TORKOL-4160 file (C-alpha; in steps of 0.2 Angstrom, whole numbers, padded with zeros to 4 digits, m for minus):
319
<pt num="1" X="0511" Y="0531" Z="0283"/>
<pt num="2" X="0511" Y="0513" Z="0286"/>
<pt num="3" X="0502" Y="0503" Z="0300"/>
<pt num="4" X="0506" Y="0486" Z="0306"/>
<pt num="5" X="0503" Y="0470" Z="0297"/>
<pt num="6" X="0487" Y="0462" Z="0301"/>
<pt num="7" X="0487" Y="0444" Z="0308"/>
<pt num="8" X="0478" Y="0430" Z="0299"/>
<pt num="9" X="0462" Y="0423" Z="0306"/>
<pt num="10" X="0452" Y="0409" Z="0297"/>
<pt num="11" X="0433" Y="0412" Z="0294"/>
<pt num="12" X="0421" Y="0397" Z="0291"/>
<pt num="13" X="0411" Y="0408" Z="0279"/>
<pt num="14" X="0425" Y="0407" Z="0266"/>
<pt num="15" X="0425" Y="0388" Z="0265"/>
<pt num="16" X="0413" Y="0390" Z="0250"/>
<pt num="17" X="0426" Y="0401" Z="0241"/>
<pt num="18" X="0439" Y="0387" Z="0243"/>
<pt num="19" X="0428" Y="0375" Z="0234"/>
<pt num="20" X="0427" Y="0387" Z="0220"/>
<pt num="21" X="0446" Y="0390" Z="0218"/>
<pt num="22" X="0454" Y="0384" Z="0202"/>
<pt num="23" X="0462" Y="0367" Z="0200"/>
<pt num="24" X="0480" Y="0373" Z="0202"/>
<pt num="25" X="0475" Y="0389" Z="0210"/>
<pt num="26" X="0472" Y="0394" Z="0228"/>
<pt num="27" X="0465" Y="0383" Z="0242"/>
<pt num="28" X="0457" Y="0393" Z="0255"/>
<pt num="29" X="0464" Y="0390" Z="0273"/>
<pt num="30" X="0460" Y="0405" Z="0284"/>
<pt num="31" X="0453" Y="0419" Z="0274"/>
<pt num="32" X="0449" Y="0435" Z="0283"/>
<pt num="33" X="0460" Y="0443" Z="0296"/>
<pt num="34" X="0459" Y="0451" Z="0313"/>
<pt num="35" X="0452" Y="0469" Z="0314"/>
<pt num="36" X="0443" Y="0467" Z="0297"/>
<pt num="37" X="0424" Y="0469" Z="0293"/>
<pt num="38" X="0429" Y="0460" Z="0277"/>
<pt num="39" X="0412" Y="0451" Z="0272"/>
<pt num="40" X="0403" Y="0468" Z="0272"/>
<pt num="41" X="0417" Y="0478" Z="0263"/>
<pt num="42" X="0416" Y="0470" Z="0246"/>
<pt num="43" X="0397" Y="0474" Z="0245"/>
<pt num="44" X="0399" Y="0491" Z="0252"/>
<pt num="45" X="0403" Y="0499" Z="0235"/>
<pt num="46" X="0418" Y="0502" Z="0224"/>
<pt num="47" X="0436" Y="0501" Z="0230"/>
<pt num="48" X="0439" Y="0519" Z="0227"/>
<pt num="49" X="0424" Y="0523" Z="0238"/>
<pt num="50" X="0430" Y="0512" Z="0252"/>
<pt num="51" X="0447" Y="0520" Z="0251"/>
<pt num="52" X="0440" Y="0538" Z="0251"/>
<pt num="53" X="0429" Y="0534" Z="0267"/>
<pt num="54" X="0443" Y="0525" Z="0276"/>
<pt num="55" X="0458" Y="0535" Z="0271"/>
<pt num="56" X="0467" Y="0519" Z="0270"/>
<pt num="57" X="0472" Y="0506" Z="0256"/>
<pt num="58" X="0476" Y="0488" Z="0261"/>
<pt num="59" X="0490" Y="0480" Z="0251"/>
<pt num="60" X="0492" Y="0462" Z="0251"/>
<pt num="61" X="0510" Y="0456" Z="0251"/>
<pt num="62" X="0520" Y="0440" Z="0252"/>
<pt num="63" X="0534" Y="0436" Z="0264"/>
<pt num="64" X="0545" Y="0425" Z="0252"/>
<pt num="65" X="0541" Y="0429" Z="0234"/>
<pt num="66" X="0558" Y="0436" Z="0230"/>
<pt num="67" X="0561" Y="0448" Z="0222"/>
<pt num="68" X="0542" Y="0452" Z="0219"/>
<pt num="69" X="0536" Y="0454" Z="0236"/>
<pt num="70" X="0545" Y="0449" Z="0252"/>
<pt num="71" X="0552" Y="0453" Z="0269"/>
<pt num="72" X="0570" Y="0456" Z="0271"/>
<pt num="73" X="0577" Y="0466" Z="0286"/>
<pt num="74" X="0561" Y="0475" Z="0292"/>
<pt num="75" X="0547" Y="0462" Z="0297"/>
<pt num="76" X="0534" Y="0476" Z="0295"/>
<pt num="77" X="0540" Y="0483" Z="0278"/>
<pt num="78" X="0538" Y="0472" Z="0262"/>
<pt num="79" X="0549" Y="0476" Z="0248"/>
<pt num="80" X="0551" Y="0470" Z="0230"/>
<pt num="81" X="0548" Y="0473" Z="0211"/>
<pt num="82" X="0529" Y="0470" Z="0212"/>
<pt num="83" X="0528" Y="0479" Z="0229"/>
<pt num="84" X="0536" Y="0495" Z="0220"/>
<pt num="85" X="0522" Y="0494" Z="0207"/>
<pt num="86" X="0509" Y="0494" Z="0221"/>
<pt num="87" X="0517" Y="0509" Z="0228"/>
<pt num="88" X="0515" Y="0518" Z="0211"/>
<pt num="89" X="0497" Y="0514" Z="0212"/>
<pt num="90" X="0496" Y="0522" Z="0229"/>
<pt num="91" X="0505" Y="0538" Z="0223"/>
<pt num="92" X="0492" Y="0539" Z="0209"/>
<pt num="93" X="0478" Y="0537" Z="0221"/>
<pt num="94" X="0485" Y="0551" Z="0232"/>
<pt num="95" X="0485" Y="0562" Z="0217"/>
<pt num="96" X="0469" Y="0558" Z="0208"/>
<pt num="97" X="0459" Y="0557" Z="0224"/>
<pt num="98" X="0467" Y="0572" Z="0232"/>
<pt num="99" X="0472" Y="0561" Z="0247"/>
<pt num="100" X="0490" Y="0566" Z="0251"/>
<pt num="101" X="0489" Y="0558" Z="0268"/>
<pt num="102" X="0482" Y="0541" Z="0261"/>
<pt num="103" X="0488" Y="0528" Z="0273"/>
<pt num="104" X="0494" Y="0511" Z="0268"/>
<pt num="105" X="0490" Y="0495" Z="0278"/>
<pt num="106" X="0500" Y="0479" Z="0274"/>
<pt num="107" X="0491" Y="0462" Z="0275"/>
<pt num="108" X="0502" Y="0447" Z="0273"/>
<pt num="109" X="0494" Y="0434" Z="0261"/>
<pt num="110" X="0499" Y="0416" Z="0256"/>
<pt num="111" X="0496" Y="0406" Z="0240"/>
<pt num="112" X="0481" Y="0398" Z="0249"/>
<pt num="113" X="0472" Y="0414" Z="0255"/>
<pt num="114" X="0476" Y="0428" Z="0244"/>
<pt num="115" X="0461" Y="0426" Z="0232"/>
<pt num="116" X="0448" Y="0425" Z="0247"/>
<pt num="117" X="0456" Y="0440" Z="0255"/>
<pt num="118" X="0454" Y="0450" Z="0239"/>
<pt num="119" X="0436" Y="0444" Z="0236"/>
<pt num="120" X="0430" Y="0447" Z="0254"/>
<pt num="121" X="0437" Y="0465" Z="0255"/>
<pt num="122" X="0451" Y="0462" Z="0267"/>
<pt num="123" X="0464" Y="0466" Z="0254"/>
<pt num="124" X="0461" Y="0480" Z="0241"/>
<pt num="125" X="0476" Y="0476" Z="0229"/>
<pt num="126" X="0488" Y="0461" Z="0229"/>
<pt num="127" X="0503" Y="0463" Z="0218"/>
<pt num="128" X="0515" Y="0448" Z="0221"/>
<pt num="129" X="0518" Y="0432" Z="0211"/>
<pt num="130" X="0500" Y="0428" Z="0207"/>
<pt num="131" X="0497" Y="0420" Z="0190"/>
<pt num="132" X="0483" Y="0427" Z="0179"/>
<pt num="133" X="0473" Y="0413" Z="0173"/>
<pt num="134" X="0455" Y="0409" Z="0167"/>
<pt num="135" X="0449" Y="0400" Z="0183"/>
<pt num="136" X="0455" Y="0414" Z="0194"/>
<pt num="137" X="0447" Y="0427" Z="0183"/>
<pt num="138" X="0430" Y="0420" Z="0188"/>
<pt num="139" X="0434" Y="0425" Z="0206"/>
<pt num="140" X="0444" Y="0441" Z="0205"/>
<pt num="141" X="0449" Y="0455" Z="0192"/>
<pt num="142" X="0467" Y="0456" Z="0186"/>
<pt num="143" X="0477" Y="0471" Z="0181"/>
<pt num="144" X="0487" Y="0471" Z="0165"/>
<pt num="145" X="0501" Y="0458" Z="0166"/>
<pt num="146" X="0518" Y="0464" Z="0173"/>
<pt num="147" X="0528" Y="0449" Z="0172"/>
<pt num="148" X="0530" Y="0433" Z="0162"/>
<pt num="149" X="0538" Y="0417" Z="0169"/>
<pt num="150" X="0541" Y="0399" Z="0164"/>
<pt num="151" X="0538" Y="0384" Z="0176"/>
<pt num="152" X="0555" Y="0375" Z="0179"/>
<pt num="153" X="0565" Y="0366" Z="0192"/>
<pt num="154" X="0578" Y="0371" Z="0205"/>
<pt num="155" X="0590" Y="0357" Z="0210"/>
<pt num="156" X="0607" Y="0354" Z="0217"/>
<pt num="157" X="0620" Y="0353" Z="0203"/>
<pt num="158" X="0626" Y="0337" Z="0210"/>
<pt num="159" X="0610" Y="0327" Z="0207"/>
<pt num="160" X="0612" Y="0328" Z="0188"/>
<pt num="161" X="0594" Y="0332" Z="0185"/>
<pt num="162" X="0592" Y="0342" Z="0169"/>
<pt num="163" X="0574" Y="0340" Z="0165"/>
<pt num="164" X="0557" Y="0332" Z="0170"/>
<pt num="165" X="0562" Y="0315" Z="0162"/>
<pt num="166" X="0575" Y="0314" Z="0175"/>
<pt num="167" X="0563" Y="0314" Z="0190"/>
<pt num="168" X="0558" Y="0296" Z="0190"/>
<pt num="169" X="0559" Y="0289" Z="0208"/>
<pt num="170" X="0564" Y="0307" Z="0214"/>
<pt num="171" X="0554" Y="0318" Z="0227"/>
<pt num="172" X="0549" Y="0335" Z="0220"/>
<pt num="173" X="0542" Y="0348" Z="0231"/>
<pt num="174" X="0531" Y="0363" Z="0225"/>
<pt num="175" X="0521" Y="0376" Z="0234"/>
<pt num="176" X="0503" Y="0372" Z="0239"/>
<pt num="177" X="0489" Y="0382" Z="0230"/>
<pt num="178" X="0500" Y="0386" Z="0215"/>
<pt num="179" X="0498" Y="0382" Z="0197"/>
<pt num="180" X="0515" Y="0373" Z="0198"/>
<pt num="181" X="0507" Y="0361" Z="0210"/>
<pt num="182" X="0493" Y="0357" Z="0198"/>
<pt num="183" X="0504" Y="0355" Z="0183"/>
<pt num="184" X="0517" Y="0344" Z="0191"/>
<pt num="185" X="0503" Y="0332" Z="0197"/>
<pt num="186" X="0495" Y="0332" Z="0180"/>
<pt num="187" X="0512" Y="0328" Z="0172"/>
<pt num="188" X="0515" Y="0314" Z="0185"/>
<pt num="189" X="0498" Y="0306" Z="0182"/>
<pt num="190" X="0497" Y="0308" Z="0163"/>
<pt num="191" X="0515" Y="0301" Z="0160"/>
<pt num="192" X="0516" Y="0289" Z="0174"/>
<pt num="193" X="0532" Y="0298" Z="0178"/>
<pt num="194" X="0535" Y="0289" Z="0195"/>
<pt num="195" X="0538" Y="0306" Z="0204"/>
<pt num="196" X="0534" Y="0308" Z="0223"/>
<pt num="197" X="0526" Y="0325" Z="0223"/>
<pt num="198" X="0525" Y="0334" Z="0240"/>
<pt num="199" X="0518" Y="0351" Z="0244"/>
<pt num="200" X="0524" Y="0365" Z="0256"/>
<pt num="201" X="0514" Y="0379" Z="0263"/>
<pt num="202" X="0525" Y="0393" Z="0255"/>
<pt num="203" X="0540" Y="0395" Z="0244"/>
<pt num="204" X="0552" Y="0397" Z="0259"/>
<pt num="205" X="0547" Y="0380" Z="0266"/>
<pt num="206" X="0548" Y="0372" Z="0248"/>
<pt num="207" X="0566" Y="0378" Z="0246"/>
<pt num="208" X="0570" Y="0372" Z="0264"/>
<pt num="209" X="0564" Y="0355" Z="0260"/>
<pt num="210" X="0576" Y="0355" Z="0245"/>
<pt num="211" X="0590" Y="0361" Z="0255"/>
<pt num="212" X="0588" Y="0348" Z="0269"/>
<pt num="213" X="0587" Y="0334" Z="0256"/>
<pt num="214" X="0568" Y="0330" Z="0259"/>
<pt num="215" X="0566" Y="0334" Z="0240"/>
<pt num="216" X="0578" Y="0332" Z="0225"/>
<pt num="217" X="0570" Y="0346" Z="0215"/>
<pt num="218" X="0559" Y="0361" Z="0218"/>
<pt num="219" X="0546" Y="0365" Z="0204"/>
<pt num="220" X="0540" Y="0383" Z="0203"/>
<pt num="221" X="0541" Y="0399" Z="0192"/>
<pt num="222" X="0558" Y="0401" Z="0186"/>
<pt num="223" X="0560" Y="0419" Z="0193"/>
<pt num="224" X="0555" Y="0413" Z="0210"/>
<pt num="225" X="0567" Y="0399" Z="0209"/>
<pt num="226" X="0580" Y="0412" Z="0205"/>
<pt num="227" X="0575" Y="0422" Z="0220"/>
<pt num="228" X="0576" Y="0407" Z="0232"/>
<pt num="229" X="0593" Y="0403" Z="0225"/>
<pt num="230" X="0599" Y="0421" Z="0227"/>
<pt num="231" X="0594" Y="0421" Z="0246"/>
<pt num="232" X="0603" Y="0404" Z="0249"/>
<pt num="233" X="0619" Y="0402" Z="0259"/>
<pt num="234" X="0628" Y="0395" Z="0243"/>
<pt num="235" X="0619" Y="0401" Z="0227"/>
<pt num="236" X="0632" Y="0393" Z="0216"/>
<pt num="237" X="0627" Y="0376" Z="0223"/>
<pt num="238" X="0609" Y="0377" Z="0214"/>
<pt num="239" X="0604" Y="0378" Z="0196"/>
<pt num="240" X="0588" Y="0381" Z="0187"/>
<pt num="241" X="0584" Y="0367" Z="0174"/>
<pt num="242" X="0571" Y="0360" Z="0163"/>
<pt num="243" X="0561" Y="0365" Z="0148"/>
<pt num="244" X="0547" Y="0376" Z="0154"/>
<pt num="245" X="0531" Y="0366" Z="0157"/>
<pt num="246" X="0521" Y="0382" Z="0154"/>
<pt num="247" X="0522" Y="0401" Z="0153"/>
<pt num="248" X="0512" Y="0411" Z="0165"/>
<pt num="249" X="0508" Y="0429" Z="0167"/>
<pt num="250" X="0508" Y="0439" Z="0183"/>
<pt num="251" X="0495" Y="0452" Z="0187"/>
<pt num="252" X="0489" Y="0462" Z="0201"/>
<pt num="253" X="0473" Y="0456" Z="0209"/>
<pt num="254" X="0458" Y="0466" Z="0214"/>
<pt num="255" X="0439" Y="0463" Z="0217"/>
<pt num="256" X="0429" Y="0458" Z="0202"/>
<pt num="257" X="0418" Y="0470" Z="0193"/>
<pt num="258" X="0427" Y="0486" Z="0199"/>
<pt num="259" X="0432" Y="0494" Z="0182"/>
<pt num="260" X="0435" Y="0511" Z="0190"/>
<pt num="261" X="0449" Y="0504" Z="0201"/>
<pt num="262" X="0456" Y="0493" Z="0188"/>
<pt num="263" X="0458" Y="0508" Z="0176"/>
<pt num="264" X="0468" Y="0517" Z="0190"/>
<pt num="265" X="0479" Y="0502" Z="0192"/>
<pt num="266" X="0481" Y="0499" Z="0173"/>
<pt num="267" X="0484" Y="0518" Z="0169"/>
<pt num="268" X="0498" Y="0517" Z="0182"/>
<pt num="269" X="0506" Y="0502" Z="0175"/>
<pt num="270" X="0505" Y="0509" Z="0157"/>
<pt num="271" X="0513" Y="0525" Z="0163"/>
<pt num="272" X="0528" Y="0516" Z="0171"/>
<pt num="273" X="0529" Y="0505" Z="0155"/>
<pt num="274" X="0529" Y="0520" Z="0143"/>
<pt num="275" X="0540" Y="0531" Z="0152"/>
<pt num="276" X="0554" Y="0518" Z="0153"/>
<pt num="277" X="0554" Y="0518" Z="0172"/>
<pt num="278" X="0550" Y="0499" Z="0171"/>
<pt num="279" X="0567" Y="0496" Z="0164"/>
<pt num="280" X="0576" Y="0504" Z="0179"/>
<pt num="281" X="0565" Y="0495" Z="0191"/>
<pt num="282" X="0568" Y="0478" Z="0182"/>
<pt num="283" X="0587" Y="0481" Z="0183"/>
<pt num="284" X="0586" Y="0486" Z="0201"/>
<pt num="285" X="0578" Y="0469" Z="0206"/>
<pt num="286" X="0584" Y="0457" Z="0193"/>
<pt num="287" X="0601" Y="0462" Z="0188"/>
<pt num="288" X="0609" Y="0470" Z="0203"/>
<pt num="289" X="0612" Y="0464" Z="0221"/>
<pt num="290" X="0596" Y="0464" Z="0231"/>
<pt num="291" X="0592" Y="0463" Z="0250"/>
<pt num="292" X="0594" Y="0454" Z="0262"/>
<pt num="293" X="0611" Y="0445" Z="0256"/>
<pt num="294" X="0615" Y="0457" Z="0241"/>
<pt num="295" X="0615" Y="0443" Z="0229"/>
<pt num="296" X="0612" Y="0447" Z="0210"/>
<pt num="297" X="0598" Y="0436" Z="0203"/>
<pt num="298" X="0606" Y="0437" Z="0186"/>
<pt num="299" X="0589" Y="0436" Z="0178"/>
<pt num="300" X="0589" Y="0447" Z="0162"/>
<pt num="301" X="0573" Y="0453" Z="0154"/>
<pt num="302" X="0565" Y="0440" Z="0142"/>
<pt num="303" X="0558" Y="0443" Z="0125"/>
<pt num="304" X="0541" Y="0439" Z="0132"/>
<pt num="305" X="0543" Y="0451" Z="0146"/>
<pt num="306" X="0548" Y="0465" Z="0133"/>
<pt num="307" X="0532" Y="0460" Z="0123"/>
<pt num="308" X="0520" Y="0464" Z="0138"/>
<pt num="309" X="0529" Y="0481" Z="0141"/>
<pt num="310" X="0527" Y="0485" Z="0123"/>
<pt num="311" X="0509" Y="0479" Z="0122"/>
<pt num="312" X="0500" Y="0479" Z="0139"/>
<pt num="313" X="0486" Y="0467" Z="0141"/>
<pt num="314" X="0477" Y="0457" Z="0155"/>
<pt num="315" X="0476" Y="0441" Z="0145"/>
<pt num="316" X="0476" Y="0425" Z="0155"/>
<pt num="317" X="0491" Y="0414" Z="0153"/>
<pt num="318" X="0479" Y="0400" Z="0147"/>
<pt num="319" X="0468" Y="0411" Z="0136"/>
């Protein structure tokens, strides 16, 4: 059973968390949400205990991280590859805890507030497009990685942009609170590249800035760029270019120090990997038409992705 999505409400008590966020990671805007006793939940006990007592698990989701976690036709029902993995965890909890009526509550998160919402207990599990890195591991606990991406550029084919060296004098948009934002700014400063870097609040706004000409390129994880392209009115107009500036691992986030809950999540992912079900899920979301426009992302599984399926681990991308 699914309840309605909670609405964001900023809490001043989380400003300290924003200062602790990683350099390219999440900057805290509003952190907890309405209807939550968030500051007390994290200290109340394990996530498993919290779920048992409440009969509810709170899943963090994104609204535009195609095809990992996003909203398509139903505003109250997220869908996507990472979201399907979350639901596998829910099914495991129902079975392991003997809670067949376990309820799911969805909580919309952004790049800026997803870490604080996990830390303070508002969100129990967030599986979206969150990079597992060393700085973030100081604040939250990650599951085994479930995806590997490269940071590249999306641009209109007509611009002639093929790599980062072609960006001098150009405006490049990226999403605020992401590792791509940090990498692009570091690259620009270190190489005196002459790039005008602007940041948008989310991936949807970043792509909108590219579409309306405010930016000539959009830097982000390659698979998210493929998702934005697939959702556009004219996918053939856009191309993904550039040598990856980095490779990053995606993992699910949960509260730090909760080994019991992490084991449930990791055991669930391992079973999906070992059974081969992950291949069907991958094909569904990356190699077949997906909602809302039924466009095929045409994003075949990489060798690096095959490696993490064969050898599951929770190593940070920069470890």
